[in-house]
C-alpha positions in Angstrom: -19.4 -4.7 12.2 -16.1 -5.0 10.5 -17.0 -7.4 7.5 -19.7 -4.9 6.9 -17.8 -2.0 6.6 -14.9 -4.0 4.7 -17.9 -5.1 1.9 -18.7 -1.3 1.7 -15.3 -0.1 1.3 -14.6 -2.6 -1.5 -17.8 -2.0 -3.5 -17.3 1.8 -3.1 -13.9 1.2 -4.5 -15.3 -0.5 -7.5 -17.7 1.9 -7.9 -15.2 4.6 -8.0 -12.9 2.8 -10.4 -15.9 2.6 -13.0 -16.9 6.4 -12.6 -15.6 9.0 -14.9 -12.3 10.8 -13.9 -12.4 13.4 -11.2 -10.1 16.3 -10.5 -7.8 14.6 -7.7 -4.4 14.2 -9.2 -2.5 11.2 -9.4 1.2 11.6 -9.3 4.1 9.2 -9.9 7.2 9.2 -8.4 10.5 6.9 -8.6 11.5 5.0 -5.7 15.5 4.0 -6.0 16.2 2.2 -2.9 20.0 2.8 -3.7 19.6 6.6 -3.3 17.6 6.1 0.0 19.3 6.8 3.7 19.7 4.3 5.3 18.4 4.4 9.1 19.3 0.9 10.6 20.9 -2.2 9.5 20.3 -5.5 11.1 22.9 -8.3 11.7 20.9 -10.9 10.5 20.3 -8.7 7.0 17.7 -6.4 6.0 17.7 -2.7 6.8 15.2 0.3 7.4 15.5 3.2 4.9 14.0 6.8 4.3 13.5 7.9 0.8 12.5 10.9 -0.7 8.9 10.7 -1.7 6.4 13.4 -3.0 4.9 16.6 -1.4 7.0 16.6 1.5 6.2 13.0 2.3 9.1 10.2 2.8 8.7 6.6 2.0 9.8 4.4 4.9 11.0 0.8 3.4 11.8 -2.0 5.7 13.3 -5.2 4.3 14.0 -8.5 6.5 13.9 -12.2 6.1 13.3 -11.4 2.0 10.1 -9.2 2.9 9.2 -5.5 2.6 7.3 -3.2 4.5 6.4 0.5 3.1 5.1 3.3 5.1 4.5 6.8 3.9 4.6 9.9 5.6 5.9 8.8 8.9 6.9 5.1 9.9 4.1 3.3 11.8 6.4 1.1 13.3 4.3 -2.1 12.1 5.8 -4.7 9.5 2.7 -5.2 7.3 4.0 -7.3 4.2 2.9 -10.7 2.5 3.8 -13.8 4.0 5.3 -15.0 0.9 9.0 -13.4 -0.2 8.5 -10.0 -1.8 10.0 -7.2 -2.9 8.6 -3.8 -4.2 8.4 -1.9 -7.6 10.3 1.3 -8.4 7.3 3.6 -9.0 4.9 5.1 -6.1 1.6 6.6 -7.1 0.4 9.2 -4.9 -3.1 10.7 -4.8 -3.4 14.4 -4.0 -6.5 16.0 -3.5 -7.7 19.6 -2.4 -7.0 18.3 1.0 -3.4 17.4 0.2 -1.5 14.3 -0.5 -3.8 11.8 1.3 -2.8 8.2 0.0 0.0 6.4 -2.0 0.2 2.9 -3.9 3.1 0.5 -4.6 3.3 -2.7 -6.4 4.8 -5.4 -4.5 6.3 -8.5 -6.2 5.6 -11.8 -4.8 7.9 -15.0 -5.4 7.8 -18.5 -3.7 8.5 -21.5 -4.7 8.4 -20.8 -8.2 4.9 -19.1 -7.8 4.7 -15.4 -8.7 2.1 -12.9 -8.1 2.0 -8.9 -8.3 -0.1 -6.7 -5.9 -0.9 -3.2 -5.5 -0.8 -2.1 -2.0 -2.7 1.0 -1.1 -1.8 3.2 1.9 -3.1 5.8 4.0 -0.2 8.6 4.4 0.8 8.7 8.0 1.0 12.1 10.0 3.2 12.8 13.3 0.1 12.1 15.5 -1.8 9.9 13.2 0.4 7.1 11.4 -0.8 5.8 8.5 -1.3 2.2 7.4 -2.2 -0.3 4.5 -5.9 0.4 3.2 -6.4 -2.3 0.8 -5.0 -4.7 -1.6 -5.6 -5.5 -5.4 -4.3 -8.3 -7.1 -2.6 -6.8 -10.2 -4.1 -9.6 -12.2 -7.6 -8.7 -11.7 -9.7 -6.7 -14.1 -9.0 -2.8 -14.1 -6.6 -3.3 -11.2 -5.1 0.2 -11.3 -8.7 1.9 -11.4 -9.7 -0.4 -8.4 -6.7 0.5 -6.5 -7.4 4.3 -7.2 -10.8 3.9 -5.9 -9.4 2.5 -2.7 -7.0 5.5 -2.5 -9.9 7.9 -2.6 -11.4 6.1 0.2 -8.1 6.2 2.4 -9.0 9.5 3.9 -12.4 7.6 5.7 -10.2 4.7 6.5 -9.5 4.3 10.6 -6.2 2.5 10.9 -7.0 1.5 14.6 -10.1 -0.4 13.6 -11.3 -0.8 10.2 -9.7 -4.2 8.4 -7.4 -4.3 5.3 -9.8 -4.8 2.2 -8.4 -7.3 -0.1 -10.2 -7.0 -3.4 -12.2 -10.3 -4.6 -10.6 -12.1 -7.1 -7.0 -12.0 -5.3 -4.8 -15.1 -5.7 -3.7 -16.9 -2.3 -0.3 -15.1 -2.4 -1.9 -11.8 -2.4 -4.6 -12.8 0.0 -1.9 -13.6 2.7 -0.9 -10.2 3.7 -0.3 -9.8 7.7 -2.9 -8.1 9.3 -5.7 -8.9 6.8 -9.1 -9.8 8.0 -11.2 -11.9 5.4 
């Protein structure tokens, strides 16, 4: 029942966004692509980068065809991104709980044919034996977008990258809804 699980995930994220602050810590780190290590470049353009992250976790950025994929902890070898041309913001927000660093959020800037949008993409941190993945997407224009993204981040440890569908929070515009791998 993936749709039911998705609905429960989004509902829980909304509840967590409205709940009082918890002891979990949210930390911001800059992401300067010019300071990242180049892992690979492609003849047609684009590159794979490894950037310093937080808590010993790297940030992996893959760029190609004017689209970007971001993985945290380990590169998961899946190119998950928006269909429209996009890039990423310069700040990563990390969720650290008593169990360690468990999720990260980065802003995507989407721009195609004069239409623009921004989305907060929440990812589960990958480990060597269990690569991470995108957990959910929040249109940055929806009410309390940051709080909703933090709610999704808090649920990331429960997310099964192999079977759970990516949650796209209701209210997202079409540019944000069009994310590869998302089931709606």
